[in-house]
C-alpha positions in Angstrom: 104.3 107.1 118.7 101.5 109.5 118.1 100.6 113.1 118.9 97.7 115.4 118.0 98.7 118.9 116.7 95.7 121.1 115.9 93.7 119.1 113.4 96.5 116.8 112.3 97.6 113.5 113.7 101.4 113.0 113.8 103.0 109.6 113.8 106.7 109.3 114.7 108.2 106.3 113.0 111.4 105.1 114.4 113.6 102.3 113.0 112.0 100.2 110.3 108.5 100.8 108.9 107.8 97.3 108.0 105.0 94.7 107.5 104.6 94.0 111.2 104.2 97.8 112.0 101.8 98.1 109.1 99.0 96.3 110.9 99.1 98.6 114.0 99.5 101.7 111.9 96.5 100.8 109.7 94.4 100.0 112.8 95.4 103.3 114.5 94.6 105.4 111.4 91.2 103.7 110.9 90.3 104.4 114.6 91.4 108.0 114.2 89.4 108.4 110.9 86.3 107.2 112.7 86.9 110.0 115.2 86.9 112.5 112.3 90.6 113.0 111.7 91.6 113.3 108.1 95.1 114.9 108.1 98.1 112.7 108.9 101.8 113.5 109.2 104.5 110.9 109.5 107.7 112.2 111.1 110.3 109.9 109.4 113.3 111.6 110.9 114.3 108.4 112.7 112.9 106.0 110.1 115.7 103.9 108.6 113.7 102.2 105.8 110.2 101.3 104.7 109.2 98.1 103.1 106.7 97.7 100.3 103.9 96.6 102.7 104.1 99.8 104.7 104.3 101.9 101.5 101.2 100.1 100.2 99.3 100.8 103.4 100.3 104.5 103.0 99.1 104.4 99.4 95.8 102.8 100.5 95.3 105.5 103.1 95.9 108.2 100.5 93.3 106.6 98.2 90.8 106.1 101.0 91.1 109.7 102.3 90.7 111.1 98.8 87.7 108.9 98.0 86.0 110.4 101.0 86.5 113.9 99.7 84.4 115.7 97.2 86.2 117.8 94.6 89.8 117.8 93.6 92.2 115.3 95.2 94.3 116.5 98.0 97.4 115.4 99.8 96.2 114.4 103.3 99.5 112.7 104.2 102.6 114.6 104.8 106.0 112.9 105.1 108.5 114.8 107.2 112.2 114.2 106.7 112.1 111.1 104.6 115.6 109.9 104.0 117.0 109.1 100.5 116.1 105.4 100.7 112.5 106.1 101.5 112.2 108.9 98.9 113.8 106.6 96.3 111.4 103.8 97.1 108.4 106.0 96.7 109.8 107.3 93.4 110.6 103.8 92.1 107.1 102.6 92.9 105.6 105.6 91.1 103.6 106.9 94.1 105.7 109.8 95.5 103.3 112.3 94.0 100.6 111.1 96.4 102.4 112.5 99.4 103.7 115.9 100.5 107.3 115.3 101.5 109.1 118.1 103.4 112.4 118.5 105.1 112.1 120.5 108.3 112.8 120.5 112.0 111.1 117.6 113.7 108.1 118.3 115.7 108.8 118.9 119.4 105.5 117.7 120.7 104.5 115.2 123.4 104.3 111.9 121.5 102.7 109.1 123.3 103.3 105.4 122.8 100.7 103.7 120.7 99.7 100.3 121.8 101.7 98.0 119.7 100.1 94.6 119.5 101.5 91.4 118.2 99.6 91.0 114.9 98.5 87.6 114.1 100.0 85.8 111.0 96.6 86.2 109.3 96.5 90.0 110.0 100.1 90.3 108.6 99.3 88.3 105.5 96.1 90.1 104.8 97.6 93.5 105.3 100.6 92.6 103.1 98.4 91.3 100.4 96.1 94.3 100.4 99.2 96.7 100.4 100.7 95.0 97.4 97.4 94.9 95.5 97.1 98.6 96.2 100.5 99.4 94.8 99.7 97.4 91.7 96.3 99.2 91.3 97.7 102.7 91.8 100.6 102.2 89.4 100.3 99.4 86.8 104.1 99.5 86.4 104.3 97.8 89.8 102.5 94.7 88.5 105.6 92.9 87.3 107.3 93.8 90.6 104.6 92.5 92.9 102.4 90.0 91.0 104.3 87.0 92.3 104.5 88.4 95.8 100.7 89.0 95.8 100.1 85.4 94.5 102.3 84.0 97.2 100.6 86.1 99.9 97.1 85.2 98.7 98.0 81.5 98.9 99.6 82.0 102.3 96.6 83.8 103.5 94.3 81.0 102.4 96.4 78.4 104.2 96.6 80.5 107.4 92.8 81.1 107.4 92.2 77.3 107.2 94.4 76.6 110.2 
């Protein structure tokens, strides 16, 4: 679900933030960036867990937003009320410093449903591969964790694109 509050876009993530949700989230953010938005907030109050694909998409968003900015890096992505599992995952992947994580009362705004499509297997594989490559690029300590996953995803993507 999404809401606009002043100049920021808020996403309310409920349940699992996983590889399938990553495609729609990435698409929505890209469309909003094209409209000039550059500040994003994820309300994770009801988010149970994130998988590495979703985290990689977030990391890629951080990198892209900062590459578009002149001067010192900034934290354009705020994570509201991440639970311990999400916080630990970000710490373990060595990317928690890229986000502004806060604990506060959830936003009481009018969130509207975003159009959730059924991503194709190719979209899922491509997004997952890019997300894991991003995690390895942003923290070399992640290479041993994800190099086999990335290799599998690259092979899977090639196979899917042939079909």
